[in-house]
C-alpha positions in Angstrom: 0.0 0.0 0.0 1.5 3.3 -1.1 2.1 6.1 1.4 -0.4 9.1 1.3 0.8 12.0 -0.8 2.1 15.0 1.1 1.3 18.6 0.3 4.9 19.1 -0.9 4.4 16.2 -3.4 1.5 17.7 -5.1 2.2 21.4 -4.8 4.3 23.1 -7.3 7.8 24.4 -6.4 8.4 27.9 -5.4 9.9 28.3 -9.0 10.7 25.7 -11.6 14.0 26.1 -13.4 12.3 27.7 -16.4 10.5 30.1 -14.1 13.7 31.0 -12.3 15.3 31.8 -15.7 12.3 33.9 -16.7 12.6 35.8 -13.5 16.4 36.2 -13.2 17.1 37.2 -16.8 14.7 40.1 -17.1 15.7 41.3 -13.6 19.4 41.3 -14.5 18.7 43.0 -17.8 16.6 45.8 -16.1 18.7 46.2 -12.9 22.2 45.8 -14.4 22.4 45.9 -18.2 20.2 49.0 -18.8 22.0 51.2 -16.2 25.4 50.0 -17.5 24.4 50.9 -21.1 23.2 54.3 -19.9 26.4 54.9 -18.0 29.0 53.7 -20.5 27.6 54.4 -24.0 27.7 57.8 -25.6 24.5 59.8 -25.7 24.0 59.4 -29.4 24.2 55.6 -29.3 21.1 53.7 -30.3 21.7 51.1 -27.7 21.8 53.6 -24.8 18.6 54.0 -22.8 18.2 57.7 -22.1 18.1 59.2 -18.6 14.3 59.9 -19.2 13.7 56.2 -20.1 15.4 54.9 -16.9 13.4 57.5 -14.8 10.2 56.4 -16.4 10.9 52.7 -15.9 11.7 53.4 -12.3 8.4 55.0 -11.9 6.7 52.1 -13.5 8.5 49.8 -11.1 7.1 51.7 -8.0 3.6 51.5 -9.6 4.1 47.7 -10.1 4.8 47.3 -6.4 1.6 49.2 -5.6 -0.3 46.8 -8.1 1.3 43.7 -6.4 -0.2 44.8 -3.0 -3.6 45.3 -4.6 -3.4 41.9 -6.2 -2.3 40.2 -2.8 -5.3 41.7 -1.1 -7.9 41.4 -3.9 -6.7 38.4 -5.9 -5.6 36.1 -3.0 -7.4 37.4 0.1 -10.6 38.7 -1.5 -10.3 42.3 -0.1 -10.9 44.9 -2.7 -9.2 47.9 -1.1 -9.8 51.3 -2.8 -7.4 53.1 -0.6 -3.9 51.7 -1.5 -2.9 54.9 -3.1 -3.2 56.5 0.4 -0.5 54.2 1.8 1.7 54.9 -1.3 1.3 58.6 -0.8 2.0 58.5 2.9 5.3 56.8 2.3 6.0 59.4 -0.4 5.2 62.3 2.0 7.3 60.9 4.8 10.3 60.7 2.6 9.5 64.0 0.9 9.7 65.7 4.2 13.2 64.5 4.6 14.1 65.5 1.0 12.6 69.0 1.5 14.6 69.6 4.6 17.8 68.6 2.8 17.3 71.6 0.4 18.6 73.9 3.2 19.3 77.4 2.0 19.3 76.4 -1.6 15.6 77.3 -2.0 14.2 80.4 -3.5 14.0 82.3 -0.3 17.6 81.1 1.0 16.0 80.0 4.3 16.4 76.9 6.4 12.6 76.6 6.2 11.0 75.0 3.1 9.9 77.7 0.5 6.2 77.2 1.0 6.6 77.8 4.8 8.4 81.0 4.2 5.7 82.1 1.8 3.0 81.2 4.3 4.7 83.2 7.1 6.1 80.3 9.3 8.6 81.6 11.8 10.0 78.2 12.8 10.0 74.6 11.6 6.9 72.7 13.1 8.0 70.3 15.9 6.8 67.2 14.0 9.2 68.0 11.2 12.4 68.1 13.2 13.0 64.3 13.3 12.9 64.1 9.6 16.4 65.7 9.3 17.5 62.1 10.0 17.4 59.7 7.1 17.0 56.6 9.3 14.0 58.2 11.0 12.4 59.2 7.6 13.0 55.6 6.4 11.3 54.2 9.5 8.4 56.7 9.0 8.0 55.5 5.4 7.3 52.0 6.6 5.6 52.7 10.0 3.2 55.6 9.2 1.3 53.6 6.5 1.5 50.4 8.6 0.1 52.1 11.7 -2.8 53.7 9.8 -3.5 50.3 8.1 -3.4 48.6 11.5 -5.8 50.9 13.2 -8.3 50.9 10.2 -7.9 47.2 9.6 -8.3 46.2 13.3 -11.6 48.2 13.6 -12.9 46.9 10.2 -11.9 43.2 10.4 -12.8 42.9 14.1 -16.3 44.2 13.1 -16.3 41.7 10.1 -16.9 44.3 7.6 -16.2 42.9 4.2 -17.2 43.0 0.5 -18.5 46.2 -1.0 -18.9 47.8 2.5 -15.2 47.5 3.2 -14.4 48.8 -0.3 -16.5 51.9 0.4 -14.9 52.5 3.8 -11.4 52.3 2.2 -12.4 54.8 -0.4 -13.9 57.0 2.3 -10.6 56.8 4.3 -8.6 57.9 1.2 -11.0 60.7 0.5 -10.9 62.1 4.0 -7.1 61.9 4.1 -6.9 63.8 0.8 -9.2 66.5 2.1 -6.9 67.0 5.1 -3.8 67.3 3.0 -5.5 69.7 0.6 -6.5 71.9 3.5 -2.9 72.2 4.7 -3.9 72.0 8.3 -0.8 69.9 9.1 1.6 72.0 7.2 2.2 69.6 4.3 2.0 72.2 1.5 -1.7 72.1 0.7 -2.6 71.3 -2.9 0.9 72.1 -4.1 2.6 69.5 -1.9 6.3 69.1 -1.9 8.6 69.7 -4.9 12.0 71.1 -6.0 14.0 68.5 -4.2 17.8 68.9 -4.5 19.7 66.1 -2.7 19.3 62.6 -1.2 22.0 61.2 1.1 24.2 64.1 0.0 24.0 63.2 -3.7 22.5 65.6 -6.4 19.1 64.3 -7.3 19.4 65.6 -10.8 22.7 63.8 -11.6 22.5 60.8 -13.9 24.4 58.6 -11.4 21.7 59.4 -8.7 18.9 58.7 -11.2 20.5 55.4 -12.1 20.8 54.4 -8.3 17.1 55.3 -7.7 16.1 53.3 -10.8 18.1 50.2 -9.6 16.6 50.6 -6.1 13.1 50.6 -7.7 13.8 47.4 -9.8 15.4 45.7 -6.8 12.4 46.5 -4.6 10.0 45.2 -7.3 12.0 41.9 -7.6 12.2 41.5 -3.8 8.4 42.2 -3.3 7.5 39.8 -6.0 9.6 37.0 -4.4 8.1 37.8 -1.0 4.5 37.7 -2.3 5.3 34.6 -4.3 6.6 32.8 -1.1 3.6 33.9 0.8 1.1 32.6 -1.8 3.0 29.3 -2.3 3.1 28.5 1.4 0.4 27.2 3.6 -0.4 30.8 4.5 -1.2 31.4 0.8 -3.7 28.5 0.9 -5.3 29.9 3.9 -5.6 33.3 2.3 -7.3 31.8 -0.7 -9.7 29.8 1.6 -10.6 33.0 3.4 -11.3 34.5 0.0 -13.5 31.6 -1.2 -15.3 30.9 2.1 -14.4 33.0 5.2 -17.1 31.5 7.3 -15.9 28.0 6.8 -12.3 29.0 7.7 -13.7 30.8 10.8 -15.7 27.7 11.9 -12.5 25.6 11.5 -10.9 27.5 14.3 -8.8 30.1 12.4 -8.9 33.7 13.5 -9.4 35.1 10.1 -9.4 38.7 11.2 -5.8 38.4 12.3 -4.6 36.9 9.0 -6.4 39.7 7.1 -5.0 42.3 9.4 -1.4 41.0 9.0 -1.7 41.0 5.2 -3.3 44.4 5.1 -0.6 46.0 7.4 2.3 44.2 5.4 1.0 45.5 2.1 0.6 49.0 3.4 4.2 49.2 4.7 5.7 47.8 1.4 3.5 50.1 -0.6 4.8 53.1 1.5 8.3 52.1 0.6 7.4 52.1 -3.1 5.9 55.6 -2.7 9.1 56.8 -1.1 11.1 55.7 -4.2 8.5 57.2 -6.4 8.9 60.7 -5.0 12.5 61.5 -5.8 12.2 60.1 -9.3 9.1 62.1 -10.2 10.2 65.2 -8.2 6.8 66.0 -6.6 4.2 64.6 -4.2 0.9 66.3 -3.6 -2.6 65.2 -2.3 -3.8 64.3 -5.8 -1.6 61.1 -5.6 -3.8 59.8 -2.7 -7.3 60.5 -4.2 -9.7 57.6 -4.7 -9.2 57.8 -8.5 -5.6 56.7 -8.1 -6.6 53.7 -6.1 -9.2 52.8 -8.7 -6.5 53.0 -11.4 -4.4 50.5 -9.4 -7.4 48.1 -9.4 -7.6 48.5 -13.2 -4.0 47.7 -13.6 -4.5 44.4 -11.7 -7.7 43.5 -13.6 -6.0 44.3 -17.0 -2.9 42.3 -16.1 -4.5 39.4 -14.5 -5.9 39.2 -11.0 -4.4 36.5 -8.7 -1.3 35.9 -10.7 1.4 38.3 -9.4 3.0 38.6 -12.8 -0.3 40.0 -14.2 -0.3 43.2 -12.0 3.2 44.0 -13.1 2.3 43.7 -16.8 -0.9 45.6 -16.2 0.8 48.5 -14.3 3.4 48.9 -17.1 0.9 48.5 -19.9 -1.7 50.9 -18.6 0.7 53.5 -17.6 2.6 53.3 -20.9 -0.8 53.7 -22.6 -1.6 56.7 -20.3 1.7 58.4 -21.3 0.7 58.1 -24.9 -2.9 59.1 -24.5 -2.1 62.1 -22.3 0.1 63.4 -25.1 -2.1 62.6 -28.0 -5.7 62.9 -26.6 -5.5 64.0 -22.9 -9.3 64.7 -22.7 -10.1 61.1 -23.8 -7.8 59.3 -21.4 -10.5 58.5 -18.8 -12.8 57.2 -21.5 -9.9 54.9 -22.8 -9.3 53.7 -19.3 -12.9 52.9 -18.6 -13.3 51.2 -21.9 -10.2 49.1 -21.3 -11.6 47.9 -18.0 -15.0 47.1 -19.5 -13.4 45.1 -22.3 -11.2 43.1 -19.9 -14.1 42.3 -17.6 -16.4 41.2 -20.4 -14.1 39.4 -22.9 -10.8 38.8 -21.0 -11.5 38.1 -17.3 -8.1 36.4 -16.9 -6.3 39.6 -18.1 -3.4 39.9 -20.3 -1.6 36.9 -18.8 -4.4 34.6 -19.9 -3.8 35.5 -23.7 -1.2 32.7 -24.3 -3.5 30.0 -22.8 -6.4 31.3 -24.9 -4.3 31.4 -28.0 -3.1 27.8 -27.4 -6.7 26.7 -26.9 -7.8 28.4 -30.1 -4.9 26.7 -32.1 -5.9 23.3 -30.6 -9.4 23.7 -31.7 -8.2 24.6 -35.2 -6.0 21.5 -35.4 -8.7 19.1 -34.0 -10.0 17.0 -36.9 -13.8 17.4 -37.4 -15.9 14.7 -35.9 -17.6 12.5 -38.5 -21.3 11.4 -38.5 -21.9 8.8 -35.8 -23.1 5.4 -36.9 -26.7 4.7 -36.2 
């Protein structure tokens, strides 16, 4: 009599050899080859990616980390959060405060205070800004501020067993309320203008090609690390529990699992990592303002995941890059039609391609198999 199969016998490995190759090769190309070509080749070389291209790809990488967080919550845990852009922006604001203080007297008003504070008549730096002179403190705030807000909100929501559309509406309301607070400038965060005109990070000139390359490499490295972390989580027993909660939370609850704790853990983890992505986004884009945390931005992230392929991890990365590349084109060629294009794309995917872009190869192979299948003859009576 054969021994019963173990979970490790029937479960796929973390990565097959082919999957490792498909992960490592693009990562090395993006993280090493492109920066090397940018640094070593002359500016007029056709093989040299421009500084603008690296900066754009770095921004896309931070968006992809945001999309991965949405996918882990929505695709694997069944939580459709419409407030992930808030955590992204809070990380950006925390790091932006440090970058703004590093300007020193190089601002327009030659003051130790940020320019907008001088313009608004501030006489001294607010007390809650002082610790942000420290880079380690700013980095800790990038992770802890979004995580703390996610913990408080998640503890109250999951403890009350709020889920489904009601939870989505609450996350959207949280984002809207936070955006209103930042727009009003009651906390001294620059109002609707936000933070801009950064000069240095860790003593390096932010506008230098070397610094831009370093930020780009850091963004690609973060994306790769987050992908591996989420892959490990979803392939472990924890991932099976997440999917069980998604498909039938009451059954998991009756089996003795404290589902609220698992949901809270994932919610807080995603918030912290998303905040780190926001911190890398800010120095590459050069600005952070409350428009980045509005509900529309969170809905866009949901569209990225749906277009790429929900519950696949690789799909959100593809979706974030594809939709934002399309946005870059549309906002140049037809800016007034971009929202119609985005809405139409979402409708087409939901109706005709529910598996997203990543499902296209499978659908194509199925289509070819049907074409090659010999027609069935008449059956004998």
